[in-house]
N, C-alpha and C positions, 0 to 999 in steps of 0.2 A: 684772719688774718696769718701768712704763713709763718713758720717755724723753722727755728735753726736746730737742726738734729745734729751731735755729735757723736755719730756710729763709726766704731773703731773695734779694731782686733786686740785685745789685752791679754797679758798671761794674768795665773793668779795672784801676782804680785805688784800689779800695777805697771807693767813696760809695753809700751805699743813696739817697739825695738831694743836691737841691740844697742850697747853702747858707741857702734861706729855709723848706727843712724842707716842701716842697710837696710831692703828690704827683707822681712822675715820669713817671707813665702817664697823668695827666691832663690835660685838655683844652690846657693849657698847658705840659707836658710835654717832656723831653728823650730818655724811652726809647723806641727803636723795638721794638715789637708787631710780629714778622715773624709769617706765617701759622705757619712750622714750630714756632715758639716757644710761639705758642697750640695748637697742634694738639698738642704734647706734654704742655704741662700738663693739657688737658683729659683725655688719656688716664691720665695717670700722677698726677697730683695731681690733680682735680677737685675736692677739696673745699678749696682755697687759692681756687678763683675764689671772688670778692663776687657776693650775690646778683643783681645788677642782671645782671651779666655772664652768672652763670647763665641767670636767664633770657632776656637775648640771647641766648643759644649752645645754647638749651634742653640745657643740662646736667642731668641728674637724679642722677649716680652720688653716690652716697656717698663713696666713697673707700675706699679701707683702708688709708690710715698715720695720720691724724689724726682727733678726736672732738674736742678741747678746742684753744681757743686763745686764748691771752694777747698782751695789746698795752698798750703805756703811753696816755699822757691826749694824748698831741701826736699817737698815728697815730691813734687813735680820733677824736680830732673832725678830721681830714681826711677821715673817710665822714661824720661831724655836718654838715661843710660841705657835703657832696653831698644831704645830706639823706637819708644811710642812718643810722638810729638803730642796727641791727644789720646790717651786713656780711656777718654769718655765722650766719646762724640755723639753718642744718643742723650747727653745733658750738655746743657749750657757749662760749662767749664771755666771757673775764675780762678787765675792764680794769685796771690799776693806775694809782690817783689816790688823792691827799693833798688835793687842792683841788673836786674833783667831789664834793657831795653828796648828791644824788639822781642814781641812773641816766635818762637818758632813754628808756630801752625795757626794762619789763619784766623782759627774757629776758637783758637783760647784765648780769653781776656784776659792781659795784666792789668793787674791795679798796683798803683802805687801810692795811693793816698790810704786813710783810716779806716782801716776794718771794719771798724765798727759803725761808721757812716754808711759804708755800702753794706753791710746786712739790714741796718735801718730801713735804707732803700728798697732794698730785694725784699722784703718782709712785707714792704706797703704794696708791693707787687702782686698781679693773680695769678695765680700757676701753686703746683705743688709746693712740699716741703723742701727745705735747703739744706745737702745734705757735707754736716762740714766730714772731710774724712781724716784732716791732719796739714799740720804735723802738731806738734807739744806747743812751742811759740805760737802760731795762730790760733791755735785753742785757746793758751791765756790770754792773749788779746782781746778774743770775743768769749770770754769765763763768762761774765754780766749776761751775754745775750745770749746765751745757750736756753734752750727752754725744753731739750730733752736727751736722753741719753739712750744709744742703743750700744749696749758692753756686748761684744762678740768674746767672748771669756777661754781663753783656752787652758785646757790640763796639762800645765806646766806652770814652771816657777822657772827663772833665769838670773835671779839675784841682783843685778844690777842692768842698767838700759837708760833709754829716756821714757820719761813717767806720761801717764794720762795729758797731763800737763807740765807745764817746762817750769824749772823753779823759778822763774821771773814771773811768776803769777802772783797778784796779792792773796793775803791772806784774807780770804771772805768766804767764812762757811755757810754752809746752802746746805738745803733739805729736798730729799725727793721721795715722789712718790713710784713705788713699784707699779708697772702698769700691765705688763705682759712678762713671762718667761718661759723659756722651752729650754730645756735639759735633753741633749742627744745621748745617744749608748756610748758614745764617744769619749766621752766625758764633759764634752762642751758644753756651753748656756748661752743663749742670747738672753739679755738683761734688759728690758726697757725701761726707763722711768723718763716721767715726766716732773718737772721743778713744781714744787710744793708751792700753793697757793699764796702761803705765808711771806714767799720771800720777792 
């Protein structure tokens, strides 16, 4: 069965974006993109690079982890503001929104229904794993469905911002098993966790 994998960049203090919710890697962002961080993404998770980065870096690899990407409306709108109607044309792209009534791109599927039901249906289909890229509210609604975490931990703290899971998440302690880790010279870490069998 396919897994739902929440793969997200986070600060040491657990934030995925600043208080304004903007792109932390954008022109006004705070996220340090070191050469070794980018090289590791290109080599290990090339499918998670958005189309403009793939073109600029001449990345053509399909990737071996994901064939589907899920995101919430607010996260999707960051790409729209940058002129990208589909930042991941190399993946099946689903956007969860109750307010968008028409997709800005024919390849982007708008889902107004229950994210949990949608993910359970996706898991039953054949294919690679499903990448949950954000945001925090969608991750919170799918909290119980997440099978693995890939935390791209940057060597910085920001003090306040949008956490891994929104404050709307229910209190539901879960344990995770560290399956893989990569520590880069720049101080960034890639930590891969799978949900413990007891959960």
